[in-house]
N, C-alpha and C positions, 0 to 999 in steps of 0.2 A: 302108092303113096309118094309124096314129094316133100322135101324139106325146104323151108324158106327161112330167111332172116328178115323180119319186119321191124322197121324203126318207127316208134310212136313217140312224138315229142322228144326226140333225141335219145331214147332208150331202145336198145336193140333186143328183140325177142326171137328165139328159134322156135318155129312151129312146124308141125307135121300136118299135111293136108291130104285127105283121102278123096279121090275122085269117085263120084257116084255114077252108076250105070245109067244109060239113057240120055246122056248129054246134059244132065242137070248140073247146076253150079256146084263146084266143090265145097265140101264142108270141112271146117277145121276139126281135126280129130282130137288133138290135145296140144297144149302148150308145153314144150319140153322144159325150158328154163331160160332165164335171162342170159343173153349172150355176153361175152366179155365186153367191158366198156370200151367205147371207141374214143377217138381223139377229143370229143366234146367233154367227156368226163375227166379227161386228163389235162384240161386247160388248153387244148389246141384249137382247132377250127370251131367257131361258134361258141367260144368260151364266155362271151358277154351276152346275157339274155336281155332282150327288150321286152318288158312286161306291161300288161294293162294296169293302169292305176285306178280304174273304175269299171264296174260291170257295164256292158253295153253291146252294141253291134259294130262290126267293122264297116265304116262308111267309105273309106278310101285307103289304098295302099300307095304311098308316095314314092317308094324306091323299088329297085330290082335287085335280085341276087347278083353279087359281084360289084355292086356300086359302092364307091368310096363316099363316106359321109363324115361330117364334122360334128362335134359335140353341139347339141341343140338343133340339128337338122331334123325335120319331121320325117318319121318313118311310116307311121300309120295314123289315120284319123278315126277316132271312135265316135259314135253317136250315143249319147247317154242323156236321158231326161230332156230330149229335144235340143241338146247342145252338141256342137262339134268340138271334140277334145283332142288336140294333137298329142301324140306320143312321140317323144324325141329321142335321138341318140344320146346315150349317157356319156359318150366319149368319141373321139375320132377313131375311125376304123373302116372296115369293109363289111358290107352286109353278106353274111354267109348263108342265111336261109330266111325265107318268109314263111311263117308257120300258120298263117290265116288267109282267108279269102274274103272278098267283099260280101257282106251279108252274114258272116259268121257271128254267132253270139259268143261273147267272152265274159269271164268273171275277173274280178280283181285278182291280180297276180298271175294270170295266164300268160304264157310266153307267146308273144306276137311275132318276134323275129330274133335272130341270133347274129352276132357280129364277131369279127376278129379284132 
């Protein structure tokens, strides 16, 4: 068995993975518990979330991790109801993570990126 910490949407989880015999892919045996909150939960890196304002698909990602942006700069473009809808930076800062890929389906309020 191996222990891993896996982060999903900024939340860390400790998991135990048991390897199967015969070279088969490992199977998750159990989720232990939520790991201690990281800097995101404490207002550090990635404290500002950039979220989807409408449901749709990610059409284009306009920035890269580590890129400095100003309030109003386009971060991601969503396609919804055959329209392209820009999602912009709510404030000046640096992009700390891009949490979606082109073609991903998103719902209203889903986190698309994080900023400092």
